[in-house]
Each structure stands twice: as C-alpha cells, then as structure tokens.
C-alpha beads as a LAMMPS data file, in Angstrom:
LAMMPS data file: protein, C-alpha beads

105 atoms
104 bonds

1 atom types
1 bond types

-500.0 500.0 xlo xhi
-500.0 500.0 ylo yhi
-500.0 500.0 zlo zhi

Masses

1 110.0

Atoms # bond

1 1 1 -39.082 29.429 -47.163
2 1 1 -41.624 29.832 -49.948
3 1 1 -45.237 28.704 -49.637
4 1 1 -47.502 28.650 -52.688
5 1 1 -51.254 28.024 -52.766
6 1 1 -53.479 27.378 -55.755
7 1 1 -57.238 26.914 -55.414
8 1 1 -59.604 25.392 -57.930
9 1 1 -63.179 24.198 -58.023
10 1 1 -66.165 25.424 -56.140
11 1 1 -69.679 26.264 -57.286
12 1 1 -69.040 29.904 -58.090
13 1 1 -65.352 30.524 -58.538
14 1 1 -64.474 34.060 -57.518
15 1 1 -61.327 35.075 -59.427
16 1 1 -59.803 37.269 -56.695
17 1 1 -60.222 34.512 -54.084
18 1 1 -58.883 31.745 -56.306
19 1 1 -55.800 33.587 -57.603
20 1 1 -52.592 31.669 -56.883
21 1 1 -50.570 33.182 -54.070
22 1 1 -46.994 32.848 -52.928
23 1 1 -45.625 33.817 -49.543
24 1 1 -41.916 34.208 -48.928
25 1 1 -41.482 33.931 -45.181
26 1 1 -38.391 36.145 -45.151
27 1 1 -40.458 39.001 -46.634
28 1 1 -43.334 39.029 -44.135
29 1 1 -43.666 39.892 -40.464
30 1 1 -41.526 37.530 -38.378
31 1 1 -44.495 36.541 -36.183
32 1 1 -46.565 35.547 -39.223
33 1 1 -43.610 33.622 -40.646
34 1 1 -43.144 31.794 -37.338
35 1 1 -46.860 30.966 -37.265
36 1 1 -46.703 29.442 -40.754
37 1 1 -43.565 27.462 -39.883
38 1 1 -45.265 26.162 -36.746
39 1 1 -48.370 25.126 -38.696
40 1 1 -46.206 23.299 -41.235
41 1 1 -44.592 21.390 -38.377
42 1 1 -47.975 20.609 -36.772
43 1 1 -49.254 19.154 -40.044
44 1 1 -46.022 17.195 -40.652
45 1 1 -46.279 18.808 -44.073
46 1 1 -43.219 17.182 -45.625
47 1 1 -44.473 13.753 -44.506
48 1 1 -47.975 14.198 -45.975
49 1 1 -48.922 12.165 -49.060
50 1 1 -49.209 13.961 -52.410
51 1 1 -53.002 13.760 -52.244
52 1 1 -55.178 14.242 -49.154
53 1 1 -58.941 13.671 -49.161
54 1 1 -61.204 11.967 -51.598
55 1 1 -63.956 13.361 -53.736
56 1 1 -67.190 11.416 -53.566
57 1 1 -69.220 10.864 -56.732
58 1 1 -71.491 13.838 -57.392
59 1 1 -69.200 16.223 -55.492
60 1 1 -68.240 18.383 -58.455
61 1 1 -68.413 21.693 -56.602
62 1 1 -65.808 21.003 -53.944
63 1 1 -62.623 23.015 -53.642
64 1 1 -59.140 21.637 -54.262
65 1 1 -56.107 23.276 -52.664
66 1 1 -52.593 22.695 -53.984
67 1 1 -49.946 23.696 -51.469
68 1 1 -46.257 23.708 -52.390
69 1 1 -43.542 24.450 -49.856
70 1 1 -39.920 25.089 -50.753
71 1 1 -37.595 25.094 -47.772
72 1 1 -33.912 24.973 -48.558
73 1 1 -33.410 21.828 -50.618
74 1 1 -36.791 20.367 -49.719
75 1 1 -39.819 20.801 -51.959
76 1 1 -43.160 19.120 -51.339
77 1 1 -46.575 19.579 -52.924
78 1 1 -49.866 18.226 -51.647
79 1 1 -53.322 18.376 -53.203
80 1 1 -56.033 18.677 -50.561
81 1 1 -59.660 18.106 -51.485
82 1 1 -62.730 19.285 -49.571
83 1 1 -64.000 18.315 -47.141
84 1 1 -60.766 18.733 -45.200
85 1 1 -60.961 16.369 -42.250
86 1 1 -57.597 17.269 -40.696
87 1 1 -58.097 20.431 -38.604
88 1 1 -54.391 21.323 -38.741
89 1 1 -54.399 21.232 -42.570
90 1 1 -57.549 23.362 -42.610
91 1 1 -55.909 25.896 -40.305
92 1 1 -52.773 25.936 -42.473
93 1 1 -54.798 26.691 -45.608
94 1 1 -56.852 29.338 -43.804
95 1 1 -53.719 31.109 -42.555
96 1 1 -51.955 30.942 -45.933
97 1 1 -55.021 32.551 -47.505
98 1 1 -55.293 35.231 -44.825
99 1 1 -51.601 36.133 -44.920
100 1 1 -51.548 36.004 -48.706
101 1 1 -54.444 38.463 -48.850
102 1 1 -52.511 40.904 -46.651
103 1 1 -49.875 41.146 -49.380
104 1 1 -52.306 41.915 -52.190
105 1 1 -52.950 45.482 -53.326

Bonds

1 1 1 2
2 1 2 3
3 1 3 4
4 1 4 5
5 1 5 6
6 1 6 7
7 1 7 8
8 1 8 9
9 1 9 10
10 1 10 11
11 1 11 12
12 1 12 13
13 1 13 14
14 1 14 15
15 1 15 16
16 1 16 17
17 1 17 18
18 1 18 19
19 1 19 20
20 1 20 21
21 1 21 22
22 1 22 23
23 1 23 24
24 1 24 25
25 1 25 26
26 1 26 27
27 1 27 28
28 1 28 29
29 1 29 30
30 1 30 31
31 1 31 32
32 1 32 33
33 1 33 34
34 1 34 35
35 1 35 36
36 1 36 37
37 1 37 38
38 1 38 39
39 1 39 40
40 1 40 41
41 1 41 42
42 1 42 43
43 1 43 44
44 1 44 45
45 1 45 46
46 1 46 47
47 1 47 48
48 1 48 49
49 1 49 50
50 1 50 51
51 1 51 52
52 1 52 53
53 1 53 54
54 1 54 55
55 1 55 56
56 1 56 57
57 1 57 58
58 1 58 59
59 1 59 60
60 1 60 61
61 1 61 62
62 1 62 63
63 1 63 64
64 1 64 65
65 1 65 66
66 1 66 67
67 1 67 68
68 1 68 69
69 1 69 70
70 1 70 71
71 1 71 72
72 1 72 73
73 1 73 74
74 1 74 75
75 1 75 76
76 1 76 77
77 1 77 78
78 1 78 79
79 1 79 80
80 1 80 81
81 1 81 82
82 1 82 83
83 1 83 84
84 1 84 85
85 1 85 86
86 1 86 87
87 1 87 88
88 1 88 89
89 1 89 90
90 1 90 91
91 1 91 92
92 1 92 93
93 1 93 94
94 1 94 95
95 1 95 96
96 1 96 97
97 1 97 98
98 1 98 99
99 1 99 100
100 1 100 101
101 1 101 102
102 1 102 103
103 1 103 104
104 1 104 105
C-alpha cells in the first residue's frame, strides 16, 4: 500500500513541514504499517468523498491536506480542509506526518 500526503496553505508555510511525503507500508515497520491500515479502516477512507470540510469566507490561512492511497487496484484521493471535524481523519493525518518524518534524513 502507498500513502501520499501533500499539504498546502497556512499563514507561514514552512517548506520542510509542507513537503509532499509518500509512505510505502511494505517498507516501514510492520507495527506502523498496521497502525496506518487500521486508521484507514476507521476513517472508511475509500468511502470518503473527494472533498471533506469547507472553508469559510475570510479563512485564507487554513491548511489543506491531500491524501492519496493506492492499495492494489484501488486508488482514492481526498482533500481535507481545516478545521478537521472528524477526529479519525485528524489522527490519520497526524500519523502519516509523524511516520513520514521518521523516513526523512
């Protein structure tokens, strides 16, 4: 399985934090891979709409997260806009970021 995350927006974009990241679950610790797979199931990721959240007028500094998951023949991308009201989606993004940072030099 491959999980990609792109981040855009925010008041002061920090390049290192907003760099796109890709995690291949067969190349990371099995426990971390299982955690990500479990979070994808909890969020019903492949059943989510293409866009989650709405930006209110005057909310120019909010973050947008684009998550793409490739699993076998399935590919799904969702765009999630702050504020993230679904705690399971927030946890998924947090864990993707944390695990993705472990891979960086």
